[in-house]
C-alpha positions as CSV (number, residue, x, y, z in Angstrom):
1,M,35.8,88.3,45.5
2,A,37.6,85.6,43.8
3,L,40.4,86.5,41.5
4,R,41.8,83.9,39.2
5,L,45.4,85.0,38.9
6,S,48.1,82.5,38.0
7,I,51.4,83.8,39.2
8,T,54.6,81.9,39.6
9,P,56.6,84.0,42.1
10,H,60.3,84.0,43.0
11,K,61.0,81.6,45.8
12,V,61.2,83.6,49.1
13,S,61.9,81.8,52.3
14,S,59.9,82.4,55.5
15,F,61.0,85.5,57.3
16,P,63.3,85.3,60.3
17,G,61.5,84.5,63.6
18,Y,59.6,81.5,62.2
19,Q,60.2,78.6,64.5
20,L,61.4,75.4,62.8
21,R,58.7,73.3,64.5
22,S,55.2,74.6,63.7
23,H,51.9,73.0,64.6
24,R,50.0,71.9,61.5
25,V,46.2,71.3,61.3
26,S,45.4,69.1,58.3
27,M,42.0,69.8,56.7
28,S,41.0,68.7,53.2
29,S,39.4,71.0,50.7
30,T,36.0,69.5,50.5
31,L,32.3,70.3,50.3
32,H,30.0,68.4,52.6
33,S,26.3,67.9,52.0
34,P,24.5,68.7,55.2
35,S,22.4,65.8,56.6
36,K,18.8,66.0,55.6
37,D,17.7,64.0,58.6
38,V,19.9,65.1,61.5
39,G,17.3,64.1,64.1
40,K,17.3,60.5,63.0
41,D,21.0,60.0,62.3
42,K,22.3,62.2,65.1
43,K,25.4,63.0,63.1
44,P,27.8,65.7,64.5
45,F,27.8,69.0,62.8
46,T,30.5,69.6,60.2
47,P,31.0,72.8,58.3
48,P,29.9,72.6,54.6
49,R,33.3,73.8,53.5
50,E,36.7,72.9,55.0
51,V,40.1,74.4,54.2
52,R,43.6,73.2,53.3
53,S,46.2,72.3,55.9
54,Q,47.2,75.3,57.9
55,V,50.4,76.4,59.7
56,T,49.9,77.7,63.2
57,H,52.0,79.6,65.7
58,P,55.2,80.1,63.7
59,L,56.2,83.4,65.3
60,A,59.3,83.4,67.6
61,P,59.2,85.0,71.1
62,E,61.5,87.9,70.0
63,K,59.0,88.8,67.3
64,R,56.1,88.7,69.7
65,E,58.0,91.1,72.0
66,I,58.0,93.7,69.3
67,F,54.2,94.0,69.7
68,N,54.5,94.2,73.5
69,S,56.9,97.1,73.0
70,L,54.4,99.0,70.8
71,H,51.6,99.3,73.4
72,G,52.3,103.0,74.0
73,W,52.6,103.7,70.3
74,A,49.3,101.9,69.6
75,E,47.4,103.9,72.3
76,D,48.7,107.2,70.7
77,N,48.3,106.3,67.1
78,I,45.7,103.5,66.6
79,L,43.1,103.8,69.4
80,V,42.7,107.5,68.5
81,L,41.2,106.4,65.2
82,L,38.2,104.9,66.9
83,K,35.2,107.1,67.3
84,P,33.3,107.5,70.6
85,V,30.1,105.5,70.5
86,E,28.0,108.6,71.2
87,K,29.5,110.2,68.0
88,C,29.0,107.2,65.8
89,W,26.2,106.9,63.3
90,Q,23.7,104.0,64.0
91,P,21.7,101.9,61.5
92,N,18.4,103.5,62.7
93,D,19.7,106.9,61.5
94,F,19.3,105.8,57.8
95,L,16.2,103.6,58.0
96,P,12.4,104.1,58.5
97,D,11.7,104.7,62.1
98,P,9.4,101.9,63.4
99,S,8.3,104.1,66.3
100,S,7.0,106.9,64.1
101,E,3.4,107.1,62.8
102,G,4.8,107.4,59.3
103,F,6.7,104.2,59.4
104,Q,4.6,102.4,56.8
105,E,4.8,105.3,54.4
106,Q,8.6,105.4,54.9
107,V,8.8,101.7,54.0
108,K,6.6,102.3,50.9
109,E,9.0,105.1,49.8
110,L,12.0,102.9,50.4
111,R,10.5,100.2,48.2
112,K,9.5,102.7,45.5
113,R,13.1,103.9,45.3
114,C,14.6,100.5,44.9
115,K,11.9,98.7,42.8
116,D,13.6,99.5,39.5
117,I,17.2,98.6,40.6
118,P,18.3,95.6,38.6
119,D,18.7,92.1,40.2
120,E,22.4,92.1,39.4
121,Y,23.0,95.0,41.7
122,F,21.1,93.3,44.5
123,V,23.3,90.2,44.0
124,V,26.4,92.3,44.7
125,L,24.8,94.2,47.6
126,V,23.6,91.0,49.2
127,G,27.1,89.4,48.8
128,D,28.7,92.5,50.4
129,M,26.1,92.4,53.3
130,I,26.7,88.7,53.9
131,T,30.5,89.4,54.0
132,E,29.8,92.1,56.7
133,E,27.5,89.8,58.6
134,A,30.3,87.2,59.1
135,L,31.9,89.5,61.5
136,P,32.3,86.9,64.3
137,T,34.7,85.1,62.1
138,Y,36.9,88.2,61.6
139,Q,37.1,88.9,65.3
140,T,38.0,85.3,65.8
141,M,40.7,85.6,63.1
142,L,42.3,88.7,64.8
143,N,42.3,86.8,68.1
144,T,44.4,84.0,66.6
145,L,47.3,86.4,66.1
146,D,50.2,85.9,68.5
147,G,51.2,88.9,70.6
148,V,48.0,90.9,69.9
149,R,45.1,88.7,70.7
150,D,42.6,89.4,73.4
151,E,43.7,86.9,76.0
152,T,40.8,87.2,78.4
153,G,37.9,88.6,76.3
154,A,38.1,91.9,78.1
155,S,41.9,92.5,78.1
156,L,43.0,96.1,78.4
157,T,46.0,95.9,76.1
158,P,45.6,98.4,73.2
159,W,45.6,95.6,70.7
160,A,42.7,93.9,72.4
161,I,40.8,97.2,72.9
162,W,41.2,97.9,69.2
163,T,39.9,94.5,68.1
164,R,36.8,94.8,70.2
165,A,36.0,98.4,69.3
166,W,36.8,97.7,65.6
167,T,34.4,94.8,65.7
168,A,31.7,97.0,67.4
169,E,32.1,99.7,64.7
170,E,32.0,97.1,61.9
171,N,28.9,95.4,63.4
172,R,26.8,98.4,62.3
173,H,27.6,97.7,58.6
174,G,25.9,94.3,58.4
175,D,23.0,95.5,60.6
176,L,22.3,98.4,58.3
177,L,22.5,96.6,55.0
178,N,20.5,93.6,56.4
179,K,17.6,95.8,57.6
180,Y,17.6,97.8,54.3
181,L,17.4,94.6,52.2
182,Y,14.7,93.1,54.5
183,L,12.6,96.2,54.0
184,S,13.2,96.4,50.3
185,G,11.2,93.2,49.6
186,R,13.5,92.5,46.7
187,V,15.4,89.5,48.1
188,D,14.8,86.1,49.7
189,M,15.8,86.8,53.3
190,R,15.6,83.2,54.4
191,Q,18.1,82.1,51.8
192,I,20.4,85.0,52.7
193,E,20.1,84.1,56.4
194,K,21.1,80.5,55.6
195,T,24.1,81.7,53.7
196,I,25.2,83.8,56.6
197,Q,24.9,80.9,59.0
198,Y,26.8,78.6,56.6
199,L,29.5,81.1,56.2
200,I,30.0,81.8,59.9
201,G,30.0,78.1,60.6
202,S,32.7,77.5,57.9
203,G,35.0,80.3,59.0
204,M,37.7,81.6,56.7
205,D,41.2,80.7,55.6
206,P,43.3,83.9,55.2
207,R,46.5,81.9,55.6
208,T,47.8,84.3,58.2
209,D,49.3,81.5,60.4
210,N,48.5,83.2,63.7
211,N,51.2,85.7,62.6
212,P,50.5,89.4,63.3
213,Y,52.8,90.5,60.5
214,L,50.7,88.5,58.0
215,G,47.5,89.4,59.8
216,F,47.9,93.2,59.7
217,I,49.1,93.0,56.0
218,Y,45.9,91.1,55.3
219,T,43.6,93.5,57.1
220,S,45.3,96.5,55.4
221,F,44.5,95.0,52.0
222,Q,41.0,93.9,53.0
223,E,39.9,97.2,54.5
224,R,40.9,99.0,51.4
225,A,39.1,96.4,49.3
226,T,35.9,96.9,51.2
227,F,36.3,100.6,51.0
228,V,36.5,100.3,47.2
229,S,33.6,97.8,47.0
230,H,31.2,99.9,49.2
231,G,32.2,103.0,47.3
232,N,31.3,101.5,44.0
233,T,27.9,100.2,45.3
234,A,27.3,103.7,46.5
235,R,28.1,105.1,43.0
236,L,25.8,102.5,41.3
237,A,22.9,103.2,43.8
238,K,23.1,106.9,42.9
239,E,23.1,106.0,39.2
240,H,20.0,103.9,39.8
241,G,18.3,106.8,41.6
242,D,18.3,105.6,45.2
243,L,20.2,108.4,46.9
244,K,19.4,107.0,50.4
245,L,21.0,103.7,49.5
246,A,24.0,105.6,48.0
247,Q,24.3,107.4,51.3
248,I,24.2,104.1,53.3
249,C,26.9,102.5,51.2
250,G,29.0,105.7,51.3
251,I,28.9,106.0,55.1
252,I,30.0,102.3,55.4
253,A,32.8,103.0,52.9
254,A,34.0,105.9,55.1
255,D,34.3,103.6,58.1
256,E,36.3,101.1,56.0
257,K,38.7,103.9,55.0
258,R,39.3,104.9,58.6
259,H,40.0,101.3,59.5
260,E,42.3,101.0,56.6
261,T,44.3,103.9,57.9
262,A,44.8,102.1,61.3
263,Y,46.0,98.9,59.8
264,T,48.3,100.5,57.3
265,K,49.8,102.6,60.1
266,I,50.6,99.4,62.0
267,V,52.4,97.8,59.0
268,E,54.2,101.1,58.4
269,K,55.5,101.0,62.0
270,L,56.6,97.3,61.5
271,F,58.5,98.4,58.4
272,E,60.2,101.0,60.5
273,I,61.2,98.6,63.3
274,D,61.7,95.4,61.4
275,P,62.0,96.1,57.7
276,D,63.4,92.7,56.8
277,G,60.8,90.7,58.6
278,T,58.0,92.9,57.3
279,I,59.0,92.8,53.6
280,L,59.4,89.0,53.9
281,A,55.9,88.8,55.4
282,L,54.4,91.0,52.6
283,A,56.0,88.8,50.0
284,D,54.7,85.7,51.7
285,M,51.2,87.1,51.9
286,M,51.2,88.2,48.3
287,R,52.5,84.8,47.1
288,K,49.6,83.2,48.8
289,K,47.3,85.8,47.3
290,I,44.7,87.7,49.4
291,S,41.7,85.6,49.7
292,M,38.4,87.4,50.2
293,P,36.8,87.0,53.7
294,A,33.7,85.3,52.3
295,H,35.5,82.8,50.1
296,L,33.8,79.9,51.8
297,M,30.3,81.3,51.0
298,Y,27.6,78.6,50.5
299,D,23.7,78.8,50.4
300,G,23.0,75.1,50.8
301,A,22.8,74.5,47.1
302,D,25.2,76.4,44.9
303,D,28.8,75.0,45.1
304,N,30.0,78.0,43.0
305,L,28.2,80.7,44.8
306,F,31.2,82.8,45.7
307,D,32.7,82.6,42.3
308,N,29.4,83.5,40.7
309,F,28.9,86.4,43.0
310,S,32.5,87.6,42.3
311,S,31.9,87.4,38.6
312,V,28.9,89.7,38.9
313,A,30.9,92.1,41.0
314,Q,33.7,92.1,38.4
315,R,31.3,92.7,35.5
316,L,29.6,95.6,37.3
317,G,32.9,97.1,38.3
318,V,32.2,96.8,42.0
319,Y,35.4,94.9,42.8
320,T,37.7,93.7,40.0
321,A,41.1,92.3,39.2
322,K,42.2,95.8,38.4
323,D,41.2,96.9,41.9
324,Y,43.3,94.1,43.3
325,A,46.3,95.4,41.4
326,D,45.5,99.0,42.3
327,I,45.3,98.1,46.0
328,L,48.7,96.4,45.9
329,E,50.2,99.3,44.1
330,F,48.7,101.7,46.7
331,L,50.1,99.8,49.6
332,V,53.6,99.3,48.1
333,G,53.7,103.1,47.7
334,R,52.1,103.9,51.1
335,W,54.8,101.8,52.8
336,E,57.6,103.0,50.5
337,V,58.7,99.4,49.8
338,E,60.9,100.4,46.9
339,K,62.9,102.7,49.2
340,L,63.8,100.1,51.8
341,T,67.5,99.7,52.5
342,G,69.7,97.5,54.7
343,L,67.8,94.4,53.8
344,S,69.2,90.9,53.9
345,G,69.7,88.9,50.7
346,E,66.3,87.3,51.2
347,G,64.8,90.6,52.0
348,R,66.1,92.2,48.8
349,K,64.6,89.2,46.8
350,A,61.3,89.8,48.5
351,Q,61.4,93.5,47.8
352,E,62.1,92.8,44.1
353,Y,59.2,90.4,44.0
354,V,56.7,92.7,45.6
355,C,57.7,95.7,43.6
356,G,57.4,93.8,40.4
357,L,54.1,92.1,41.2
358,T,51.6,94.9,40.3
359,P,52.6,95.1,36.6
360,R,52.6,91.3,36.3
361,I,49.1,91.1,37.7
362,R,47.9,93.8,35.3
363,R,49.4,91.9,32.3
364,L,47.8,88.7,33.5
365,D,44.4,90.4,33.9
366,E,44.7,91.9,30.4
367,R,45.3,88.5,28.9
368,A,42.5,87.0,30.9
369,Q,40.1,89.7,29.7
370,A,41.2,89.0,26.1
371,R,40.5,85.3,26.5
372,A,37.3,85.8,28.5
373,K,34.3,83.8,27.2
374,K,31.0,85.4,26.6
375,S,29.2,85.6,30.0
376,S,26.5,83.1,30.8
377,P,23.5,83.4,33.2
378,A,23.4,81.8,36.6
379,P,20.5,81.6,39.2
380,F,20.9,83.1,42.7
381,S,18.8,81.9,45.6
382,W,19.1,85.3,47.1
383,I,16.8,86.7,44.5
384,F,14.3,83.8,44.4
385,G,16.3,81.8,41.9
386,R,16.2,84.4,39.2
387,E,19.1,84.4,36.8
388,V,21.8,87.1,36.4
389,M,24.5,87.3,33.8
390,L,27.9,86.5,35.2
């Protein structure tokens, strides 16, 4: 979700291992209006949202070699966090069984449970589902990372195995939420499906620069953010009386927590092997700010869709600026950043910046909340154009 935090950080140079000559891809931050008469004009497809200029492949060979040296460690410490398929839950376990004679009654019961849940909750649940459904983009992002990408599509390196199996586990999340929302009858599925297609077509801009240091820091933060978000939608579903939906959101949150454990373990290992490079990467990622995976969300009409969705999530307490600060504080503690020793001068500056960032974010959020204007309503195509307070 979007967080409007204005922070002027200390200047921290790129961490050692960055090559002086980096490839750059220039893209302007624009919004295109899709052609209404594609068949007549034969215009090539362009994504509705494009991103800023990007740095690619800045990692030096010696840094890549670190990840090659960690294959055995990854097999013993990361791949063991994956569950065998036969022991995994599947979406059908939590939904009406279409093969049973009582299917229609089960659907009626589902609709009865959710009919009094407010629209604002469905806006947030739909936004979370759309974020999960853009999974092809996230696998693509992981496969941009130097030293850990799946080079063949079926590589047997532990990094490639993890990426494919992680994707397979995550794939169940969007499937389950999508089917539940479809059966609920509460949302406009065509508008939701358009939003998913637009989002996958636009991609994402995490600003990880094909760099596995940045990439694994980003995913550590994101997995905890999704754990928090799904946990809060579970809590709200329970408050609204839909215990099955609460169970659905809760089981997804549990997966996200397990995945968070894997990514934070990887970064913890990088701090052990290369503390200077890792703290510089963490400072770099936090200077850029952690953008949410669905920040290029668009439904064909609302240019402010992601910001509006984020505002509703903030107001309902599903994912907030406070959560952002809490996650950073948790990770800094988890990785024992304050205890790092033997750093270079630049590394010590990065350490000081990162360790001082959480209280600064909290102060900025408090000021923003004090200045916040009274919320106004906005329509969402996902709920048939009905308005929700932001």
